[in-house]
Structures are given as C-alpha cells and as structure tokens.
C-alpha positions in Angstrom: 68.1 99.6 105.0 68.6 103.2 106.1 65.6 105.3 105.0 65.8 108.6 103.2 64.7 110.6 106.3 67.7 109.3 108.3 70.0 109.9 105.4 69.0 113.6 104.9 68.3 114.6 108.5 69.6 112.5 111.5 72.8 111.4 109.9 73.5 115.0 108.6 73.4 116.3 112.2 75.4 113.4 113.6 78.1 113.8 111.0 78.8 117.3 112.3 80.8 115.5 115.0 83.5 112.9 114.8 82.0 109.5 114.0 84.8 107.4 115.7 84.6 107.8 119.4 85.8 106.1 122.6 83.3 105.0 125.3 84.5 103.2 128.4 87.9 102.8 126.8 86.5 101.0 123.7 86.1 102.0 120.1 82.6 103.0 119.1 81.0 104.8 116.1 78.1 107.2 116.1 75.1 106.0 114.2 71.5 107.2 113.4 70.1 104.0 115.1 67.8 104.4 118.0 70.5 102.8 120.2 72.9 105.6 119.3 76.7 104.9 119.2 77.6 101.3 118.4 80.6 99.3 119.4 83.0 98.5 116.6 83.2 95.1 115.1 86.7 94.6 116.4 85.6 95.7 119.9 82.9 93.1 120.0 85.2 90.3 118.8 88.0 91.2 121.2 85.6 91.6 124.2 83.9 88.2 123.6 87.2 86.3 123.2 87.7 83.6 125.8 89.4 84.5 129.0 92.2 82.0 128.1 92.8 83.8 124.8 92.7 87.2 126.5 95.3 86.1 129.0 97.5 84.6 126.3 97.4 87.8 124.3 98.2 89.8 127.4 101.2 87.6 128.3 102.4 87.7 124.7 102.3 91.5 124.7 104.3 91.7 127.9 106.9 89.3 126.5 107.1 91.2 123.2 107.1 94.9 124.1 106.7 97.2 121.1 105.8 94.4 118.6 102.0 95.2 118.8 102.7 98.9 118.1 105.0 98.1 115.3 102.4 95.8 113.7 99.8 98.6 113.9 102.3 101.0 112.3 102.9 98.5 109.5 99.2 97.9 109.0 98.5 101.7 108.8 101.2 102.1 106.1 100.0 99.3 103.9 96.3 100.3 104.3 97.2 103.9 103.3 99.0 102.5 100.2 95.9 100.5 99.3 93.6 103.4 99.7 95.7 105.7 97.6 96.2 103.1 94.9 92.5 102.4 94.6 91.7 106.1 94.5 94.1 106.7 91.6 97.6 107.1 92.9 99.5 104.2 91.4 102.7 105.0 93.2 101.7 105.7 96.8 104.5 106.6 99.2 105.2 103.5 101.3 108.0 103.6 103.9 110.9 101.6 102.5 110.9 99.2 105.5 107.5 98.0 104.3 108.3 97.6 100.6 108.2 93.8 100.9 104.7 94.0 102.4 103.5 96.3 99.6 105.2 94.8 96.5 102.7 92.1 95.9 99.6 94.2 96.5 99.1 96.2 93.2 98.5 93.2 91.0 95.8 92.0 93.4 94.2 95.5 93.6 94.2 95.7 89.8 91.6 92.9 89.8 89.0 95.4 90.9 87.3 96.7 87.7 85.4 99.3 89.8 85.9 100.6 93.3 83.0 101.8 95.4 84.8 102.1 98.7 88.5 102.2 99.8 88.6 103.0 103.5 85.9 105.6 102.7 83.3 105.8 100.0 84.2 106.9 96.5 80.7 107.2 95.2 78.9 110.4 96.3 75.7 108.5 97.2 77.6 106.8 100.0 79.3 109.8 101.4 76.6 110.2 104.1 78.6 107.7 106.0 81.6 110.1 106.6 81.8 112.1 109.9 83.6 115.3 110.6 86.8 113.3 111.3 86.8 112.2 107.7 86.3 108.6 108.9 83.5 106.5 107.3 81.5 103.7 108.8 78.6 101.4 108.2 76.3 100.1 110.9 73.9 97.3 111.5 71.8 95.7 114.1 70.1 92.4 114.8 66.3 91.8 115.3 66.6 92.8 118.9 68.2 96.1 118.1 71.7 95.1 119.3 74.0 97.2 117.1 77.6 97.3 115.8 79.5 99.4 113.3 82.8 99.4 111.4 84.9 100.7 108.6 85.3 98.2 105.7 88.5 98.3 103.8 87.3 97.7 100.2 84.0 97.4 98.4 84.5 96.9 94.7 83.6 94.9 91.6 85.8 91.9 90.8 84.8 89.3 88.2 81.5 91.1 87.8 80.6 90.6 91.4 80.2 93.1 94.2 83.1 92.1 96.4 83.9 93.0 100.0 87.6 92.7 100.8 89.6 93.0 104.0 93.3 93.7 104.0 95.6 92.3 106.7 99.3 92.5 107.2 101.0 89.6 108.9 104.6 88.4 109.6 103.3 84.8 109.0 100.8 83.6 106.4 97.1 82.9 107.0 95.7 79.4 106.5 92.2 78.4 105.4 92.5 74.9 106.9 93.3 73.4 110.3 96.9 72.1 110.1 95.9 68.4 110.8 98.6 67.2 108.4 101.4 68.6 110.6 102.9 67.3 113.8 101.0 68.9 116.7 103.1 71.3 118.6 105.7 71.8 115.9 106.7 75.3 114.9 105.1 74.9 111.5 101.9 73.6 113.1 101.8 76.5 115.6 102.4 79.0 112.7 99.6 77.6 110.6 97.3 77.2 113.5 97.7 80.9 114.2 97.1 81.7 110.6 93.9 79.5 110.6 92.6 81.3 113.7 93.2 84.7 112.1 91.4 83.6 109.0 88.3 82.5 110.9 88.3 85.7 112.9 88.5 87.8 109.7 85.6 85.8 108.2 83.5 86.9 111.2 84.5 90.5 110.6 83.5 90.2 107.0 80.1 88.7 107.9 79.5 91.7 110.3 80.4 94.2 107.6 78.3 92.4 105.0 75.2 92.8 107.1 76.0 96.4 107.9 76.7 97.3 104.3 73.3 96.0 103.2 71.5 97.8 106.1 73.4 101.1 105.6 74.1 101.3 101.9 71.4 99.0 100.5 74.1 97.2 98.7 74.2 93.4 98.4 77.7 91.8 98.7 78.1 88.9 96.3 81.4 87.6 97.5 84.3 88.5 99.8 88.0 88.2 100.0 90.8 88.4 102.5 94.0 89.9 101.2 97.0 89.1 103.4 100.3 91.0 103.0 103.3 89.1 104.4 107.1 89.7 103.9 107.3 86.6 101.7 104.1 86.8 99.6 100.7 88.2 99.2 97.8 85.8 99.8 94.2 86.0 98.4 91.5 84.0 100.1 88.3 84.1 98.1 85.2 83.7 100.2 82.0 82.6 98.4 78.6 84.1 99.4 77.5 80.7 100.8 80.6 80.4 102.9 80.3 83.9 104.2 76.6 83.2 105.1 77.9 80.4 107.4 79.5 83.1 109.6 76.4 85.3 110.0 75.0 83.0 112.6 78.3 83.1 114.4 78.3 86.8 114.3 74.8 87.2 115.7 75.8 84.9 118.6 78.9 87.0 119.3 76.8 90.2 119.3 74.3 88.6 121.7 77.1 87.5 124.0 78.7 91.0 123.9 75.5 92.7 125.0 74.9 90.1 127.6 78.3 90.9 129.1 77.3 94.6 129.2 74.0 93.8 130.9 75.7 91.6 133.5 78.3 94.3 134.2 75.6 97.0 134.5 73.7 94.8 136.9 76.8 94.1 139.0 77.7 97.7 139.2 74.2 98.7 140.2 74.3 96.1 143.1 77.4 97.8 144.4 75.7 101.1 144.9 
C-alpha cells in the first residue's frame, strides 16, 4: 500500500507533469515507485503475446485498413458516455453512429449503488492518482520490484460488493467458454473463439488492476465484471473473487516475461557497442 509520505510528497511532485507518457514507443505511466515510470498493463500484454499472434494481428491490420482506428474511436465514445453517466450526466452525448453500442449500457451502469472511480477517481481521497494531464492511474509491483500501471474503467459498489469493472466495445460478442460444441473452423466457431480469447485477456487485465488498486488505493476488490457493448446486445460477465485470483499467477508470469524481454534486449544492444 502507498504510504502517507509518498501520497503527500513524491506523488505531489510527480503529478505536476503528465502521468501518461511514451517511452521507446510504448505507453507508460509515471509512479512514485523506486523503479519510476511503469509500462501500462496493455503494453505488457501486447509485448508478451506470441510471435504468431503478433504476426496475425499485423496481417489483419494490413488487410483491414482503418478498422483498428475506427474501433478505437468507437471505444473512446462509449467510454466517454460511461464516465459521464456514472458522474451524473444521465444523457451523455454519444455520436448517433454509436447509439446501438450505447443503448444497453445505462441499465447495467444503474446497478452500481455507489461509484468510487469512473475513468478517474470520484472520491477526493483517491485524487492523488491524477496527473497534470487529468489522467488517473494506479500502479503495482511484484516481490522483485517489477512494476506496471494502468487506468481502471470502473470501481464501484454493486450488490454490496466493491466491484472492479472493465468496459469493452466489440463488433462480435465475447464468450466465457471455449466453443467446443461447434464445428472447428466454422464462422461461428471462429467468432466465439475470438470472443473467448478476448475474455481471457480481459481477465488478466482485471487481475493486474486488482493488485494495483490494493497497492495504490488500499482498497480490496471483492468481485469484478466485464461489460461488453456490441451492436446487438450488451453483455455482463460477472467474475468472482476466486476466479479472478486464478489469473493473478498468470499476470505475475506475464510481468516476469516482459521484464526478461527488456533485459535480453538491453544485453543484446550492449553487445553491439
């Protein structure tokens, strides 16, 4: 947990500057940790993906120019609506082209009886996490001091439990289960397989945020949820504390692998000099 000295001194000085920065072309966040700026959760996950998956993503992007950018635009619009809605604006301005992504979201967001964080902290006691760029982040590290940071979407109270939620927009639905009941290679199988892989990836993100939230805010998450906005429907995947705990070991392994890659690259570069 962040001690009071860091809250009132180090972090105050750090927050005079933007907290979201780019290092070596990758997203990082400033932190008061001894290691300094930390790679974002999404940076760590993307950099530790298999070479096969990286190549597939690169090929898909080349074959579908502009789709990735359009998805980012859509995600930004729906996230903005979520933030404004949870902070009191019950009729946020959403571009008409994204109405079908937004329409199912308010009833789900209404399940939060109290909101502690919506893209940024609502409670004053957590506002030490906001930098000069008005972006908030939480940070964590493992026992070896390997750090990470990120910006959770929602922390609130639902069903009397402190709940961490992540919002995703997707053209196709997510899936909690491997599509073993479908014919392998069929379009429906491929769609659900993609949704399953996205679901597992998001669970790892949530595990990373949960650890960071406890270390940064001193707040214990009791359950999690993945909210998926699609053109057809809005999905809710409830994640129990026990299920989320299963992904913590995965997350620590990913962090270790990421830093091993950095070390190997530094060693390679030093040998070239």
